[in-house]
N, C-alpha and C positions, 0 to 999 in steps of 0.2 A: 708208812707203817711196816715194820718187819713182818714177813710172812713165813708160815710153817709149811714146808713142802709135804705133799701127800695128805692122807686122811688119818685122823686119830681114831683109835678104837672108841666105841661108845662108852661113856662113863658108867660106873656100876650103880648109879642111882637113877631113879625115874624122873620124869618131869611131873534189898527188899523194897521192893517199891513201896513208898508210903501210900496208904489207902485212906481216902477221905472218910471222915467219921459221919455217922448218921446224925443229922441235926434235927430230926423230927421231934416235935415237942409234945406229942400225945394229944389227948382230948382237950378241947378248949373248955374251961370251967363255965363259960357262959352257955354251953350247949349241953344237951342231954348226951348220955353215953352209957354203954354197957347194959341197955335195956331199962335203965332207971328213968323216972320222969325228969324232964328238964326243970331246973330251978332257975327262974329269971328274977333279976333284981330290977327295980325301977330305973329307967334311963331317961335323963332329961330329953325332952323332944319326942318321947314315945317310941324310940327305936327298940325293936324287939328281935331276939334271936341273933343268929350269926350274920356275917356278910360274905356269902359265898363268892361273889364277884371279886371282892378285894383279896380274899384268901387265894383264889386262883391266880390273880396277878402276882401276889407275893411268892407263890409257889413257882411260877414261871420265872420270876426274877432270880430266885434262889438257884433254880436249875441252870439258868443261863450263866450265872456267876460261877457256879461249880464247874460247868463245862469249860469256860474260859480259863479258870484256874488250873484245871487238869491239863489243858493244852500247853501251859507254860511250865509245868512241872517236869522234871527229868523222870522219865519212865522207860520201860523196855522199848527199844527201837528209836528213842529220841536222838536226833543229831544235835550234839552239844558242842558249843565253842566256849572255851574258858581260858583264863590266865591262871598261872600257878607259880608258886615258889616252893621248892622242896628244900627242907632243912633236916639235918641230923644234929640234934642238940641245938647249939647256937650257930652252927656252920651252915651257910647257904651252899647247897650242892648245885642247884640249877634253878633258873627262873625264866619265864617267858616274857617278863616285863621288858618293854622296850623293843620287842620283836613280835612276830606273828603269834597269835594265840593258838592253843592246841584245839583241834577238832576231832571228835570221836563219836561212835555210835554206842549208846548204852545197851549193855547186854551182849555185845559181840566179843567180850573178852579182850578188848584192846588195851585195857588198863589193868594194873595189879588189882586183885580181888578186893582188898581192904579199902582201896580208894573208890572203886566203882560202886561198891555197895553203899558207901556213905554219901555219894553224890546223888543217889536216888531220892527224889522228892524235892530237891533244891530247885529254885526258880531263877529266871534271868534277872540279873542285877544283884543277886544275893552273894554275900561273901561269908567265908567260914574257914576256920582252921580245923583240919582233919588229922587225927592221930592214927597212924597205921602201925600196929606192932609187927615185928619181923616175920612172924608166921603168916601174916596176911599181906606181906609185901613181897620181898624177894627171897623169902625162905631162910632156913638156917644155913650155916656154913657147913659144907661137906668136906671133912678132912681128906677123903679119897679123891677129891677134885684137884688136889695139889699133886702134880705129876712131873716126873723128870723125863726129859727127852734128849737124845744125843744131839750134839751141836750140828752134826751133818744133816739133821732133819730141817734145819733152817736155811733159808736162801742166802742170808748174809749174817752169819752168827757173830762176826767180829764187830758189827755195828750195833749189836744189842746191848742195852744197859739195864741195870736194875730199875724197876719201876716202869719200864716200857710196856706198852700194850701191843701184843702181837695178834695178828688175825690168822685164821685158818679155816678148815672145814672139818666138821664133826658129824659123822653119819650122814653126809650129804647136806648138812646145814652149816652156813657160815657162823663163826663164833669169834669172840675176842677174849684174850686171857692176859693176865698181868705177870710179868717176869719177877719172880721173888728170889731167885738165886742163880748164880752163874759160876760154873767151875771149868776146869780145863777141858773136860769131856762132855759135860751135860749142862742143860739149861732147865731150870725148874719153872713151871707155869702154874698159876692159880686160876683154874677155870671157874671158880665161884664168881657170881655176880659181885661187882665191887660193893654193892649195898646189901649183900646177904648178911643175915644176922643182926641187922641194924633196925631200930625203930625209926619211923619216918614221920615227919610233920609236913603237911601240905597246906599252904595258905592259898585258897582258891577264890576266884571271882568268876561267876557265871556270866558270860557275855551274851549268849543267846541259846534258846532251846527251840528246836524245830520239830 
């Protein structure tokens, strides 16, 4: 990959977890409540009142089920492994199918904001298509990110062609840019992300949640 020699000046631009619902059902109509006298209907076999033992068992089962469900859901700090296919319109840009899935930690900012937010609450084995608008993906296109550089700034300018991706260093950080124009004296680079300004669609399959 062609490289840009030296450092470029800094560009002029800067750089919910689902919550379980309360499923409590309120007072049992077979019991008294709110200070009112209990109203009992005749029950075959003479059973009267509530069944606190059974209610406690059901409550424990509900709590255990909720705990297990929460453990499987993607939430802050979850280590998530997933397969994905990224599309822009009908064009497939990238896919993990047929190779190693992606692993990330939820809440660490390792994914674009719009995707990470929508993954929250999903479970292992779940599949979904997630639409991410440009402002929640790679951001808008910055016209000022298209800049011209003298050919002498490149290590091998004669080998560079339109559409090439060149690498370099920007304020101490490595970057890649696309060659958009070449003249006798200058080479124009677009430092915008290739997906800037584009709405994205991700087909995701959650492999595991830890």
